[in-house]
C-alpha positions in Angstrom: 24.3 85.1 -15.1 22.5 88.1 -13.5 23.1 86.7 -10.0 26.8 86.2 -10.7 27.1 89.7 -12.1 25.5 91.1 -9.0 27.8 89.2 -6.8 30.9 90.4 -8.7 29.6 94.0 -8.6 29.0 93.8 -4.8 32.5 92.3 -4.2 34.0 95.2 -6.2 32.0 97.8 -4.2 32.9 96.2 -0.9 36.7 96.1 -1.6 36.7 99.7 -2.9 34.9 100.9 0.3 37.8 99.6 2.3 40.2 101.9 0.5 39.0 104.8 2.6 41.1 103.3 5.5 44.2 104.0 3.3 43.5 107.7 3.1 46.6 108.8 5.0 48.9 106.7 2.9 47.2 107.8 -0.3 47.7 111.4 0.8 51.4 110.8 1.6 51.9 109.2 -1.8 50.4 112.3 -3.6 52.6 114.6 -1.6 55.8 112.6 -2.3 55.0 112.4 -6.1 54.5 116.2 -6.2 57.7 116.8 -4.3 59.6 114.5 -6.7 58.3 116.2 -9.8 58.9 119.7 -8.4 62.5 118.8 -7.6 63.2 117.5 -11.2 62.5 113.9 -10.5 60.5 111.4 -12.5 58.0 108.7 -11.6 59.1 105.1 -12.5 56.6 102.3 -12.6 56.9 98.5 -12.8 54.8 95.4 -12.4 54.4 91.9 -14.0 51.6 90.8 -16.4 48.4 92.7 -15.8 50.3 94.9 -13.4 52.8 95.7 -16.1 50.0 96.9 -18.3 48.5 98.9 -15.5 52.0 100.5 -14.9 52.2 101.5 -18.5 48.7 102.8 -18.4 49.6 105.1 -15.4 52.7 106.3 -17.2 50.5 107.4 -20.1 48.3 109.3 -17.7 51.2 111.3 -16.4 53.0 111.9 -19.7 49.9 112.7 -21.8 47.1 113.8 -19.5 44.5 112.3 -17.2 41.8 114.9 -16.2 43.5 118.2 -16.7 43.6 119.4 -20.3 46.3 121.7 -21.7 48.9 120.9 -19.1 52.6 120.1 -19.7 53.7 116.5 -19.8 54.8 115.1 -16.4 57.9 112.9 -16.2 57.1 109.2 -16.0 58.5 106.0 -17.4 57.8 102.2 -17.2 60.7 100.0 -16.2 59.2 97.3 -18.5 61.4 98.6 -21.3 61.4 97.4 -24.8 61.5 93.7 -25.6 65.1 93.7 -26.7 66.3 95.2 -23.4 64.2 93.0 -21.2 65.1 89.8 -23.0 68.8 90.7 -23.1 68.7 91.3 -19.3 66.8 88.0 -18.7 69.2 86.1 -20.9 72.5 87.7 -20.0 71.9 88.5 -16.3 68.7 87.1 -14.8 65.0 87.6 -15.2 64.9 88.7 -11.6 67.0 91.7 -12.6 64.8 93.2 -15.4 63.5 96.0 -13.4 66.5 96.6 -11.0 68.8 96.9 -14.0 66.6 99.4 -15.7 66.3 101.4 -12.4 70.1 101.3 -12.1 70.4 102.9 -15.6 67.5 105.4 -15.4 66.9 106.2 -11.7 68.3 109.0 -9.5 67.7 109.8 -5.8 64.8 112.4 -6.3 62.8 109.9 -8.4 59.9 107.8 -7.1 59.5 104.1 -7.8 55.9 102.8 -7.9 55.6 99.1 -8.0 52.3 97.3 -8.7 52.1 93.7 -7.4 49.1 91.6 -6.4 51.2 89.2 -4.3 54.1 91.4 -3.3 56.4 88.3 -3.7 57.7 88.5 -7.3 61.5 88.2 -7.3 62.0 90.9 -9.9 59.8 93.3 -7.8 61.8 92.4 -4.6 65.1 93.1 -6.5 64.0 96.5 -7.8 62.9 97.5 -4.3 66.3 96.5 -2.9 68.0 98.5 -5.6 65.8 101.5 -4.9 67.0 101.4 -1.3 70.6 101.3 -2.3 70.0 104.2 -4.8 68.0 106.2 -2.2 65.0 106.2 -4.4 61.7 106.5 -2.5 59.4 103.6 -3.2 55.6 103.3 -3.2 54.0 99.9 -3.4 50.5 99.2 -4.6 50.1 95.7 -3.2 47.5 93.1 -2.6 46.9 90.2 -0.2 48.9 91.1 2.9 51.6 92.9 0.9 53.9 89.9 0.7 57.7 90.4 1.1 57.5 93.7 -0.8 55.6 95.4 2.0 58.6 95.6 4.3 60.8 96.8 1.4 58.6 99.7 0.3 59.0 103.1 1.9 55.2 103.4 1.6 52.9 100.5 1.1 49.3 100.7 0.1 47.8 97.3 0.5 44.4 96.3 -1.0 42.7 94.0 1.5 41.9 91.2 -0.9 43.3 87.9 -2.2 41.4 88.0 -5.5 43.8 89.1 -8.2 41.3 90.9 -10.5 39.8 92.9 -7.5 43.3 93.9 -6.4 44.2 95.0 -10.0 40.9 96.9 -10.3 41.7 98.7 -7.0 45.3 99.4 -8.2 44.1 101.2 -11.3 41.5 103.1 -9.4 44.1 104.2 -6.8 46.5 105.1 -9.6 43.9 107.2 -11.3 42.9 108.9 -8.0 46.5 109.6 -6.9 47.6 110.9 -10.3 44.4 113.0 -10.7 45.2 114.7 -7.4 48.8 115.2 -8.5 47.6 116.9 -11.7 45.2 119.2 -9.8 47.7 120.2 -7.2 50.6 120.8 -9.6 48.4 123.0 -11.8 47.3 125.1 -8.8 50.9 126.1 -8.0 
């Protein structure tokens, strides 16, 4: 067990060390999110499975607080809406439309869409990215593997260099916390 734990810890450390090469893209994402919030926009998140949970987690960090205490709520929303809306969309339209339909109803051009996907190939993620382009909503992708089909559809893609789902997800939540922590700090300094 100790040997397996050590291997898992080392793999996690190695993949996180590679994130330093994404510094420019991370900086761009921080600036775009700040610009959106300052211009009255909101940050919309989506993902599937564990990535949906991570998306909701990051929404909570913006709406409630992350590191900075006594700050106003920041505008964020998960496109994984309530179960009634999602199942109605899946049943009446198509499961691939669950996020794009929500974006159509809630999004506007100065918003930011942040997608979380370990493969980048989920059809509902691809659909929401296509919808964001039509609606002129800037999209940021937290992706894994090689970014999949989503990489080319995102305005800014941040790809974790791994094929191991749990390592990708751990990096996504780390990146989300880092990016949103910087957003908090910079907005409070203004």
